[in-house]
Structures are given as structure tokens and as C-alpha cells.
N, C-alpha and C positions, 0 to 999 in steps of 0.2 A: 504494500500500500504506500502511496505517496501522499505527503502533506504539502499543500501549496502554502508557502509561508511568506510570500512577498508582502502582503498587507500587514502581517504580524510584524515583520522587520521594519516596516515603514511607519507604523502607527503605535506609539507608546500607549499602553493600557489595553491593547487588543490581545485577545487570546483565541486559540483554536483547539477544540477538543478532538481526541482520537480514541477509538475503541474498536479493535479489530482482532481477528485471529491471525497469528503468525503462520506463514506458509513457506514452503520451499526448504525446510530444514528437517524433514521427517527422518532422513537417514542418519542425521548427526547424533541424535539421542533416542533412546527407546521410549517414545511418547505413549502415554496411556490415553491422553485426550489432547486435542489441539490447544497449544498455549495461546494465551490472550494478552494483549498489551492495551492499557487504557491510561489516559491522563490528559494533559494539555500542554500546549506550547504557548508561552505568554511573554509579552514584551512589557517589562517593568522599567520605566525610565531609560529605555534604549538598550537594556540588557535582556536578551531573549533566552529563556530557560525552558527546558523540557522536563516536566515532572509527572510522575505517575507510578504505575506498578505493572509488573508482568506476572501472570500466574502460569505455573507449569506443573504437570503431573507426569511422572515417569514410572515405567515398569523397571525395577532394579532388583538386585540381590543384596542382602545384608552382607557387609564386609566381615562380620564375625561369625554368623551362623549359616550363611548362604541361603537363607530362606527368602523367597520372593516377596516383595511388598511394593506398594505404591509410595513414591516419594513426592510429596506436594510442597511447593514453595511459592511464596509471593515475594517477588524481588522488587525493591524500590528502584525507581528510575529518576536520576537527577543529573542533568547535564546543562551546560551553558553552550549555546550555539552561536557561532560567529561566521561571517561571510569573508573576513580577512583577518590576518594576524600581523601585528607590528613586530613581534619577535618570534623566532623559531621554537623557543623552549616553553611555549605555553601549553603544557601537557594537560591542564585541566579543562581546556576548551575544545569543543568539537568544531572543526573547520568544515563548513559546507561548501560544495562546489557550485551551488546555485540555490535559489529559493524553493525549488522543488526537491523535497527531501524524503527519503524512505528510512524510517528509524529501525528497520528490521535487524540489520547487522549490529547496530548499537545495543538493541535490546537483547539479542542473543549473547553478545559479549558479557553484558551484565548478568544474565542467567548463568552462564558457564562459570564466571568468576565468583559468583555467590555460592556455588555448590560447596558443601563441606568436603574435606579431603577423604573422609570415610563416611559412607552411607550406612546407617544402622537402622534396623527395623524398629528399635525402641532404644532410648538412651541407656537403659540398664541391661542391654542384651548380654546374656551369659556366654554366648558362643557355643563352640563344639568341644566335646571331651577330646583331649589330645590322644587318648589311647583307642577308644572305640568309635569315636566320631558322632556320638549321640548329641542331638540338639539339647543343650542344658536348659533352654527356656521351657522345654516340655517336662522337666523334672530331672532329678539326679540319675546318673547312670549306675551300673552295678560294679564298676571298676573299683578295686581296692586302691587306696592312696599309696603311692610309692613313698618309702622313707627317704630321708636325706642321706645320700651316699657317704657323707662325712661322718655319720653316726653308725655306719654298717659294722665297724669293729665292736662297738658296744652292744649292738643287737646280737652278734655272735656270742658274746659273753653271757647275755641274758638267756639265750636258748640252751647254753651248756649247764646252767645252774639247775 
């Protein structure tokens, strides 16, 4: 989707709303439903900002227990848009090539950068048993705990008595 922003850039106080499904990125992430971006582009005293949020739902596997689950996130969108730069090191500004602008790649970048390094089915996921592989979220396994090998010599003394 393209936003026509010429009037917004030329008129302080003017804003334009957007609300649309993001398309064309289906193969990049395992999507459970089409992601959506919503918000507005607003000119405040000559400074044009894009503010809003993006909602995404993914089919993923837990990084601890490997159980499938749906990861849902609402990602805030906050960017300052400019048509030209005075300096090259203006990293916080989004330079547009014209007043017709598609926020899709900017929104996808925000979504990917906001994802946690590990996706967990729940914050207190117990993971898998290291011996038998049972999902410990479903209950304890029947494995006997291994003793600390540093105490093995004392264990031998105990069994000889």
C-alpha cells in the first residue's frame, strides 16, 4: 500500500491515517494470520512523524520444549520522515524518495527487530528432560536424578558400609 503524503508534508497540522494488511512477505515468517499495520502520519510544526502499531501472529516452536504455539505481538511504530537530509549521519530519520511512500518494509523491519531472541510458549517453560526428552511442562519424568560426579567417591563409601 502506498500513502500519498504531499499534502501532509506541505500542511502543518494535517495528518493521514492508515490501516491495512501487510502483503508480499508471506515466505519470510511462518504467519498464522495476515499482519496488520495501523496508525497515522502527521505533520506537527513541519516535523512529519509516522506513529502506530503493527500486529503479527506467527506459527512457531518453543525454543525450550519444541512445542508448537502461536506467537502474537503488537509492535509500536514511531519514525520521523524526511524528504532530504542536511547530514549523512542522521540515523534516526527515514529518508523518503518522494511523497508517495509505502511503509511496508519499514514496518517489517520493526516487527523483525522487536522479536525476542528466544520464543517461549510461556515465560516459565520447563523445557525437555535432558535424558528422556519428556516435555517437563506436562509433568515430571521418571528419570532418577544423577548425582554430582564430584561426590561419587563418597557415594562408594556409603554403599560399602
